[in-house]
C-alpha positions as CSV (number, residue, x, y, z in Angstrom):
1,M,2.4,16.3,-0.8
2,T,3.2,14.0,2.0
3,G,1.1,11.4,3.8
4,L,-1.2,10.8,0.9
5,S,-4.5,9.1,1.5
6,H,-5.6,6.1,-0.5
7,R,-8.5,8.2,-1.7
8,R,-6.2,11.0,-3.0
9,V,-4.1,8.5,-4.9
10,L,-7.0,6.6,-6.4
11,T,-8.7,9.8,-7.6
12,H,-5.5,10.6,-9.5
13,I,-4.9,7.3,-11.2
14,N,-5.9,8.4,-14.7
15,A,-3.9,11.6,-14.5
16,L,-0.9,9.6,-13.3
17,L,-1.3,7.1,-16.2
18,D,-1.7,10.1,-18.6
19,E,1.4,11.7,-17.2
20,A,-0.7,14.8,-16.6
21,L,0.3,15.4,-13.0
22,D,2.9,18.0,-12.0
23,P,6.3,16.2,-11.2
24,V,6.0,16.8,-7.5
25,E,2.6,15.3,-7.2
26,A,3.5,12.4,-9.5
27,D,6.6,11.6,-7.4
28,A,4.6,11.7,-4.2
29,I,2.0,9.3,-5.7
30,K,4.7,7.0,-7.0
31,Q,6.3,6.9,-3.6
32,H,3.0,6.0,-2.0
33,L,2.6,3.2,-4.6
34,Q,5.9,1.7,-3.6
35,T,4.7,1.2,0.0
36,C,1.0,0.5,-0.6
37,P,0.3,-2.8,-2.3
38,A,-3.5,-2.0,-2.5
39,C,-3.1,1.2,-4.4
40,A,-0.3,-0.2,-6.6
41,A,-2.6,-3.1,-7.5
42,E,-5.4,-0.6,-8.4
43,V,-3.1,1.4,-10.6
44,E,-1.9,-1.8,-12.3
45,T,-5.5,-2.9,-12.9
46,W,-6.3,0.5,-14.5
47,S,-3.2,0.4,-16.6
48,R,-4.1,-3.0,-17.9
49,L,-7.7,-2.0,-18.6
50,R,-6.6,1.1,-20.5
51,A,-4.2,-1.0,-22.6
52,A,-6.9,-3.5,-23.4
53,V,-9.3,-0.8,-24.4
54,K,-6.7,0.9,-26.6
55,H,-5.9,-2.5,-28.2
56,A,-9.6,-3.3,-28.8
57,Y,-10.2,0.0,-30.6
58,A,-7.0,0.1,-32.5
59,P,-7.6,1.0,-36.2
60,A,-7.7,-2.0,-38.5
61,P,-6.6,-1.8,-42.1
62,A,-9.4,-1.9,-44.7
63,P,-9.7,-5.2,-46.5
64,P,-7.9,-5.1,-49.9
65,D,-11.1,-5.8,-51.9
66,L,-12.8,-2.8,-50.2
67,V,-9.9,-0.5,-51.1
68,I,-10.0,-1.6,-54.7
69,R,-13.8,-1.0,-54.9
70,V,-13.7,2.4,-53.3
71,R,-10.9,3.6,-55.5
72,A,-12.7,2.3,-58.6
73,E,-15.9,4.1,-57.5
74,L,-14.0,7.4,-56.9
75,R,-12.4,7.1,-60.3
76,R,-15.9,6.5,-61.8
77,L,-17.3,9.5,-60.0
78,G,-14.4,11.7,-61.0
79,E,-15.0,10.7,-64.7
80,E,-18.7,11.5,-64.4
81,T,-18.0,15.0,-63.1
82,G,-15.0,15.6,-65.3
83,A,-12.8,15.9,-62.3
84,A,-9.3,14.5,-62.3
85,A,-9.1,11.3,-60.2
């Protein structure tokens, strides 16, 4: 894959960032990025956007008081049904 067009590179950004391209195609795109500041900037922008989204939707621990209340309710329900909690 030589002489990559900007369009070809830009349509493969997500696959590149997901490491889902075959090694030959990935290497060709990486070589293009070394010589094309516009495409490299676009890949960097997408990389940062993906990191921000991943961070924004990262799981957060439940508040301790919620954990206590849920466990107490589960024990109570287990006792009502005769199940072991």
